[in-house]
C-alpha positions as CSV (number, residue, x, y, z in Angstrom):
1,M,27.3,-64.6,-53.8
2,E,23.7,-63.6,-53.9
3,K,23.0,-65.8,-50.9
4,L,25.9,-64.3,-49.0
5,Y,24.5,-60.8,-49.8
6,Y,21.1,-61.8,-48.6
7,L,22.5,-63.2,-45.4
8,F,24.6,-60.1,-44.8
9,S,21.5,-57.9,-45.3
10,L,19.5,-60.0,-42.9
11,L,22.2,-59.8,-40.2
12,L,22.5,-56.0,-40.7
13,M,18.7,-55.6,-40.2
14,L,18.8,-57.7,-37.1
15,A,21.8,-55.7,-35.7
16,L,20.0,-52.4,-36.4
17,S,16.8,-53.7,-34.7
18,V,18.8,-54.3,-31.5
19,F,19.7,-50.6,-31.4
20,T,16.3,-49.2,-32.4
21,F,14.5,-47.8,-29.4
22,A,10.8,-48.5,-29.2
23,Q,8.6,-45.5,-29.4
24,P,6.1,-45.0,-26.5
25,A,2.7,-46.4,-26.9
26,N,1.2,-43.0,-26.7
27,N,3.5,-41.5,-29.3
28,N,0.5,-40.9,-31.6
29,C,-3.0,-39.4,-30.9
30,S,-4.6,-42.7,-31.7
31,G,-2.6,-44.3,-28.8
32,A,-3.5,-41.5,-26.3
33,I,-3.4,-42.8,-22.7
34,D,-6.7,-42.3,-20.9
35,L,-6.3,-40.4,-17.7
36,S,-10.0,-40.2,-16.9
37,S,-9.7,-42.3,-13.8
38,S,-7.8,-39.4,-12.2
39,L,-11.0,-37.2,-12.4
40,M,-13.6,-36.9,-9.6
41,Q,-11.0,-37.5,-6.9
42,G,-12.1,-34.6,-4.7
43,V,-11.6,-30.9,-4.9
44,G,-8.1,-29.9,-4.2
45,N,-6.7,-33.4,-4.2
46,V,-3.6,-33.6,-6.5
47,V,-3.6,-36.9,-8.4
48,N,-0.4,-38.2,-10.0
49,A,-1.9,-39.8,-13.2
50,G,1.5,-41.5,-14.0
51,T,5.1,-41.0,-15.0
52,Y,6.0,-40.8,-18.7
53,D,9.1,-40.3,-20.8
54,N,9.3,-38.5,-24.1
55,T,12.9,-39.3,-24.9
56,D,12.1,-41.6,-27.8
57,A,8.9,-40.0,-28.8
58,T,8.5,-38.5,-32.3
59,T,6.2,-36.4,-34.3
60,G,4.5,-37.2,-37.6
61,N,1.7,-36.5,-40.0
62,D,-0.9,-37.6,-37.5
63,D,0.0,-34.7,-35.2
64,P,-1.9,-31.4,-35.5
65,T,-0.7,-28.5,-37.5
66,D,-2.3,-25.8,-35.3
67,G,-3.2,-25.0,-31.7
68,F,0.4,-24.9,-30.5
69,D,1.3,-21.3,-31.4
70,C,2.3,-20.7,-27.7
71,F,5.2,-23.2,-28.1
72,N,7.6,-20.4,-28.6
73,E,8.5,-17.3,-26.5
74,P,8.2,-13.5,-27.1
75,D,11.9,-13.0,-26.9
76,G,12.6,-15.5,-29.7
77,Y,13.9,-18.4,-27.6
78,G,13.5,-21.6,-29.6
79,G,12.4,-19.8,-32.8
80,M,9.1,-20.7,-34.3
81,P,6.8,-23.1,-32.4
82,S,7.3,-26.8,-33.4
83,L,6.3,-30.3,-32.4
84,D,9.2,-32.6,-31.8
85,N,8.8,-35.4,-29.3
86,T,5.1,-35.5,-28.5
87,L,3.1,-37.8,-26.2
88,W,-0.7,-38.0,-26.1
89,F,-3.2,-38.4,-23.3
90,K,-7.0,-38.0,-23.1
91,I,-9.8,-37.5,-20.6
92,T,-13.6,-37.6,-20.9
93,G,-15.2,-34.5,-19.4
94,D,-17.5,-34.6,-16.4
95,G,-18.5,-31.0,-16.2
96,N,-15.9,-30.0,-13.6
97,D,-12.8,-27.9,-13.8
98,Y,-9.3,-29.5,-13.7
99,Y,-5.8,-28.2,-13.4
100,I,-3.6,-30.4,-15.6
101,H,0.2,-30.1,-14.9
102,A,3.0,-31.7,-16.8
103,T,6.1,-31.6,-14.5
104,S,8.9,-33.6,-13.1
105,T,8.6,-31.8,-9.7
106,D,7.1,-33.6,-6.7
107,C,7.2,-37.0,-8.4
108,A,9.6,-39.9,-8.5
109,V,11.6,-39.7,-11.7
110,T,15.0,-41.2,-12.6
111,S,15.9,-38.7,-15.3
112,G,13.6,-35.7,-15.2
113,I,12.9,-33.8,-18.5
114,N,15.7,-31.2,-18.8
115,G,14.7,-27.8,-17.5
116,N,11.4,-29.3,-16.5
117,D,10.5,-27.6,-19.8
118,T,7.2,-29.2,-21.0
119,Q,4.6,-27.6,-23.2
120,M,1.0,-28.6,-23.6
121,A,-1.9,-28.2,-26.0
122,I,-5.5,-29.5,-25.5
123,Y,-7.9,-30.4,-28.3
124,T,-11.4,-31.7,-28.8
125,G,-12.7,-33.6,-31.8
126,S,-11.1,-36.8,-33.1
127,C,-7.6,-37.8,-34.1
128,G,-6.9,-36.3,-37.5
129,A,-9.7,-33.7,-37.1
130,L,-8.7,-31.9,-33.9
131,T,-10.0,-28.5,-32.7
132,P,-7.7,-26.4,-30.4
133,V,-9.0,-25.6,-27.0
134,A,-6.0,-24.3,-24.9
135,C,-2.3,-24.0,-25.1
136,N,0.5,-23.4,-22.5
137,E,4.3,-23.2,-22.8
138,D,5.2,-22.0,-19.3
139,F,2.7,-22.0,-16.5
140,T,2.1,-18.6,-14.7
141,D,4.3,-19.4,-11.7
142,W,7.4,-20.6,-13.5
143,T,10.8,-19.7,-12.1
144,P,14.2,-19.6,-13.8
145,G,15.3,-23.1,-14.7
146,D,11.9,-24.6,-14.0
147,Y,9.4,-24.2,-16.9
148,P,6.6,-26.8,-16.7
149,A,3.3,-26.4,-18.6
150,A,-0.1,-26.3,-16.9
151,I,-3.7,-25.6,-18.1
152,L,-6.9,-25.0,-16.2
153,L,-9.5,-26.9,-18.2
154,S,-13.3,-26.4,-17.8
155,T,-14.8,-29.7,-19.1
156,V,-18.1,-30.5,-20.8
157,V,-19.8,-33.7,-19.8
158,G,-19.1,-36.5,-22.3
159,E,-16.6,-34.4,-24.3
160,T,-13.3,-36.1,-25.1
161,Y,-10.2,-33.9,-24.6
162,Y,-6.9,-34.9,-26.3
163,I,-3.8,-33.6,-24.4
164,L,-0.6,-33.2,-26.3
165,V,2.6,-32.8,-24.2
166,D,5.9,-31.9,-25.9
167,G,9.4,-30.9,-24.8
168,F,10.4,-27.3,-25.5
169,N,12.8,-26.9,-28.5
170,L,15.5,-24.4,-27.5
171,N,17.2,-23.7,-30.8
172,G,17.5,-27.4,-31.6
173,N,18.1,-28.6,-28.0
174,L,15.0,-30.7,-27.3
175,A,13.7,-31.1,-23.7
176,E,13.7,-34.8,-23.1
177,G,13.1,-37.1,-20.1
178,E,10.6,-38.1,-17.6
179,F,7.7,-36.1,-16.2
180,C,4.4,-36.7,-14.4
181,M,0.9,-35.8,-15.3
182,F,-0.9,-34.3,-12.3
183,V,-4.6,-33.7,-12.4
184,T,-6.3,-31.6,-9.7
185,Q,-10.1,-31.0,-9.4
186,Q,-10.9,-27.3,-8.9
187,V,-13.7,-25.5,-7.1
188,F,-15.8,-24.0,-9.8
189,I,-16.3,-20.3,-9.3
190,A,-18.6,-18.7,-11.8
191,C,-18.3,-15.1,-12.9
192,D,-21.5,-14.2,-11.1
193,N,-20.5,-15.8,-7.9
194,P,-21.1,-13.3,-5.1
195,S,-17.7,-14.2,-3.5
196,V,-15.8,-13.0,-6.6
197,S,-13.8,-9.9,-5.6
198,G,-10.8,-7.9,-6.5
199,G,-10.0,-7.7,-2.7
200,I,-8.9,-5.0,-0.4
201,A,-5.5,-3.5,-1.1
202,S,-3.3,-1.5,1.4
203,A,0.2,-0.1,1.6
204,S,2.7,0.1,4.4
205,T,3.4,3.7,3.4
206,T,1.8,5.8,0.6
207,A,4.6,8.2,0.0
208,I,8.1,7.1,-1.2
209,C,11.2,8.7,-2.7
210,A,14.1,7.3,-4.7
211,G,15.8,4.6,-2.7
212,E,12.7,3.9,-0.5
213,S,10.1,1.2,-0.9
214,T,6.7,0.1,0.3
215,N,4.8,-3.2,0.3
216,I,1.3,-3.4,-1.1
217,T,-0.8,-6.2,0.3
218,I,-4.1,-7.7,-0.8
219,E,-6.8,-9.5,1.2
220,D,-10.0,-11.3,0.2
221,A,-9.3,-11.4,-3.5
222,L,-11.1,-14.2,-5.4
223,A,-11.0,-14.6,-9.1
224,P,-13.6,-16.7,-11.0
225,N,-12.1,-19.7,-12.8
226,E,-14.8,-19.8,-15.4
227,G,-13.3,-19.9,-19.0
228,A,-10.0,-20.8,-20.4
229,L,-7.9,-18.0,-18.9
230,T,-8.3,-16.8,-15.3
231,G,-6.0,-15.2,-12.8
232,Y,-4.8,-12.0,-11.1
233,A,-2.5,-9.1,-12.1
234,W,-1.5,-5.8,-10.6
235,V,-1.9,-2.7,-12.8
236,I,-0.3,0.7,-12.4
237,S,-2.1,3.9,-13.4
238,T,-2.2,7.6,-12.8
239,E,-5.9,7.6,-12.0
240,D,-8.0,5.8,-9.4
241,L,-9.3,2.9,-11.4
242,Q,-12.2,2.5,-8.9
243,E,-13.5,5.7,-10.6
244,N,-13.3,4.1,-14.0
245,P,-16.8,2.8,-14.8
246,D,-15.7,0.6,-17.7
247,F,-12.2,-0.7,-17.0
248,V,-12.3,-3.4,-19.7
249,V,-13.0,-1.0,-22.5
250,N,-11.0,1.9,-21.2
251,Q,-7.9,0.2,-19.8
252,N,-6.2,3.5,-18.9
253,Y,-3.2,2.2,-17.1
254,L,0.6,2.7,-17.5
255,A,1.7,-0.9,-16.9
256,G,0.1,-4.3,-16.2
257,L,2.2,-6.8,-14.4
258,E,2.4,-10.6,-14.9
259,V,-0.7,-12.7,-14.8
260,T,-0.5,-15.2,-11.9
261,S,-2.7,-18.0,-10.6
262,E,-2.6,-16.4,-7.1
263,P,-2.5,-12.7,-6.2
264,V,1.0,-11.5,-5.5
265,S,1.1,-10.2,-1.9
266,P,2.9,-8.4,-0.7
267,L,4.0,-6.5,-3.9
268,N,7.3,-4.9,-3.1
269,L,7.4,-1.5,-4.7
270,T,10.6,0.5,-5.3
271,P,10.8,3.2,-8.0
272,S,13.8,1.5,-9.5
273,N,11.7,-1.6,-10.3
274,Y,9.5,0.3,-12.7
275,G,10.9,2.6,-15.4
276,I,7.6,4.5,-15.7
277,F,8.0,6.3,-12.3
278,N,8.4,10.1,-12.7
279,P,9.2,12.1,-9.5
280,G,6.5,14.4,-8.4
281,T,3.7,12.1,-9.7
282,T,0.9,10.2,-8.0
283,Y,0.4,6.6,-9.0
284,Y,-2.3,4.0,-8.2
285,F,-1.9,0.3,-7.8
286,T,-5.0,-1.9,-8.4
287,L,-5.4,-5.7,-8.4
288,V,-7.4,-7.1,-11.3
289,A,-9.1,-10.5,-10.6
290,F,-10.6,-12.0,-13.8
291,G,-11.9,-15.0,-15.6
292,N,-13.2,-16.0,-19.0
293,A,-10.4,-14.1,-20.7
294,N,-8.1,-15.1,-23.6
295,W,-4.6,-14.2,-24.8
296,T,-4.5,-11.7,-27.7
297,N,-1.4,-13.3,-29.2
298,P,-0.6,-17.0,-28.7
299,S,3.1,-16.2,-28.5
300,Q,2.7,-13.5,-25.9
301,Q,1.2,-15.0,-22.7
302,V,2.7,-13.1,-19.8
303,F,1.2,-9.8,-18.9
304,I,-2.4,-8.7,-18.4
305,S,-1.9,-6.2,-21.3
306,Q,-1.7,-9.2,-23.6
307,T,-5.2,-10.4,-22.7
308,N,-8.7,-9.8,-23.8
309,L,-10.9,-9.4,-20.7
310,D,-14.6,-10.1,-20.2
311,A,-16.3,-7.2,-18.6
312,A,-18.8,-9.5,-16.9
313,C,-16.0,-11.6,-15.4
314,T,-13.5,-8.9,-14.2
315,T,-13.4,-7.2,-10.8
316,L,-11.0,-4.6,-9.3
317,S,-9.6,-4.0,-5.9
318,N,-9.6,-0.5,-4.5
319,S,-6.8,1.6,-5.9
320,V,-3.9,2.3,-3.5
321,Q,-2.5,5.8,-4.0
322,I,1.3,6.1,-3.9
323,D,3.0,9.5,-4.1
324,Y,6.4,9.4,-5.6
325,C,8.2,12.4,-4.2
326,L,10.2,14.9,-6.2
327,V,13.9,14.6,-5.7
328,S,15.9,17.6,-6.9
329,T,19.2,19.4,-6.2
330,L,17.2,22.6,-6.2
331,E,15.7,24.0,-3.0
332,V,12.0,23.9,-2.6
333,D,10.8,27.0,-0.7
334,E,7.4,28.4,-1.6
335,S,8.3,31.7,0.1
336,V,11.1,32.2,-2.4
337,L,9.6,30.5,-5.5
338,G,6.0,29.4,-5.5
339,M,3.4,28.5,-8.2
340,T,-0.3,27.9,-8.6
341,I,-2.2,26.7,-11.6
342,F,-5.7,27.7,-12.7
343,P,-7.9,26.3,-13.9
344,N,-7.2,22.6,-13.1
345,P,-8.2,20.6,-15.0
346,V,-7.0,22.6,-18.0
347,Q,-8.6,22.8,-21.4
348,D,-7.2,25.2,-23.9
349,L,-5.3,27.8,-21.8
350,M,-3.3,27.2,-18.6
351,N,-2.6,30.2,-16.3
352,L,0.4,30.2,-14.0
353,N,0.7,32.5,-11.0
354,I,4.4,32.5,-10.0
355,H,5.5,34.2,-6.9
356,A,9.2,35.2,-6.8
357,M,11.2,36.9,-4.0
358,G,13.3,38.9,-6.5
359,Y,14.3,39.2,-10.1
360,S,15.7,36.0,-11.7
361,E,15.8,34.1,-15.0
362,A,13.7,31.0,-14.9
363,T,12.5,28.1,-17.1
364,I,9.0,26.7,-17.3
365,M,8.9,23.0,-18.2
366,L,5.9,20.8,-19.0
367,T,6.4,17.0,-18.9
368,N,4.1,14.0,-19.3
369,I,3.8,11.1,-16.9
370,A,6.6,9.3,-18.8
371,G,8.9,12.2,-18.0
372,Q,9.0,13.4,-21.6
373,M,9.3,17.1,-22.3
374,V,6.1,18.6,-23.9
375,K,6.8,22.3,-23.6
376,Q,9.6,24.5,-22.4
377,Q,9.8,28.3,-22.1
378,N,12.4,30.7,-20.7
379,I,11.1,33.6,-18.7
380,N,12.2,36.5,-16.5
381,L,10.7,36.9,-13.1
382,I,10.2,40.0,-11.1
383,S,9.7,40.4,-7.4
384,G,6.1,39.5,-6.4
385,A,3.4,38.0,-8.6
386,N,4.1,36.9,-12.2
387,I,1.3,35.8,-14.5
388,F,2.0,33.6,-17.5
389,N,-0.2,31.8,-20.0
390,L,0.5,28.5,-21.8
391,D,-1.4,27.4,-24.8
392,M,-2.6,23.8,-24.2
393,S,-5.0,23.4,-27.2
394,N,-2.6,21.0,-29.0
395,V,-1.6,19.0,-25.9
396,P,-3.2,15.6,-25.7
397,T,-5.5,14.8,-22.7
398,G,-3.7,13.2,-19.7
399,V,-1.8,13.9,-16.5
400,Y,1.2,16.3,-16.6
401,M,3.7,18.0,-14.4
402,V,4.7,21.7,-14.7
403,S,7.8,23.0,-13.1
404,I,9.4,26.4,-12.7
405,E,13.1,26.5,-12.1
406,T,15.6,29.2,-11.3
407,E,19.3,28.8,-10.6
408,S,18.7,27.9,-7.0
409,H,15.0,27.0,-6.5
410,Q,12.2,24.8,-8.0
411,S,8.4,24.6,-7.7
412,V,6.4,21.7,-9.2
413,S,2.7,21.1,-9.6
414,R,0.5,18.4,-11.1
415,F,-2.4,19.0,-13.4
416,I,-4.9,17.3,-15.7
417,K,-5.4,18.3,-19.3
418,Q,-9.0,17.6,-20.6
């Protein structure tokens, strides 16, 4: 009986071994595949360093415990970052910059990784004692259904870089399949390169109303690629940022759009695209070209507002002024109802000189650039000049709109509170 049990156990082990899939050779850091032969292949030449499959890859105690915080998304998709089916690669630095891209696009694969959803982390040091260098979960030019990872790496001569590639974990559904490792040598553009520029921006029209649009284009923009994070992003403000002597410290803008590897041009602008637009307000659009930056929060890597910028490595285009016209059901006729503000800018007291054609009840409304009501006052107007004072001592500094409305007419002016 004991011999039969032994024989049965042996047969069971042999049967199980038939159905056990072999793990890839580079399943562990110690087995990292060397891609160094793909370096020094000429600036701009995209080199396919090979096709790989993480379907049977695993993770274990030899995988790192940090450096992959970006392996989740701000809106909670996939939950907390995790390592699940990791593959390892390595290169030895030669002092040049390389764009490393893990994707199933533009390469021959039988079964591409689902969603093309790779994620990547790069380390220095040695297996078991790794130091995080960079991390990416979706490269900057991702599109819906296509989410590959890519990192621009500035290498140091002789430094070994370990590259971990994993499949994104969407609530337990792991991205598995084949992908290619592309390596592209980049032109190194230092922060102090005289060609670095925010470019020249222009608009097809500088005044739009609700339902209208304009295109903002950019020419001759060149961002440095020095440092771990470089790129371009448009920002929207209520002041001309060219007049801002220290943009990095005083980032006085309403919204910063997505960071991209190339400047978005043309930028199609319609008021409905951006909830910040307030009728009767002037806005400015400026392209920021930057290098040597880093993400403030590893799990939020989309918008320029989520970056820490280097003042010595950031340039701005000119600011394009866009006037968003006031749309109202009330008639605008200065001869019937007009208003002037003095002084402007305002400090503690704002004076309103309101001209009315005849007696009427009216309302003075003060709103900020977000359209929020700051002050409101009901008044009675007489024919001719009407002088009113508004206490502004407790109003924060910024740009505001003041309007005077009667039953049939409206007058709006913009002012600055200092």
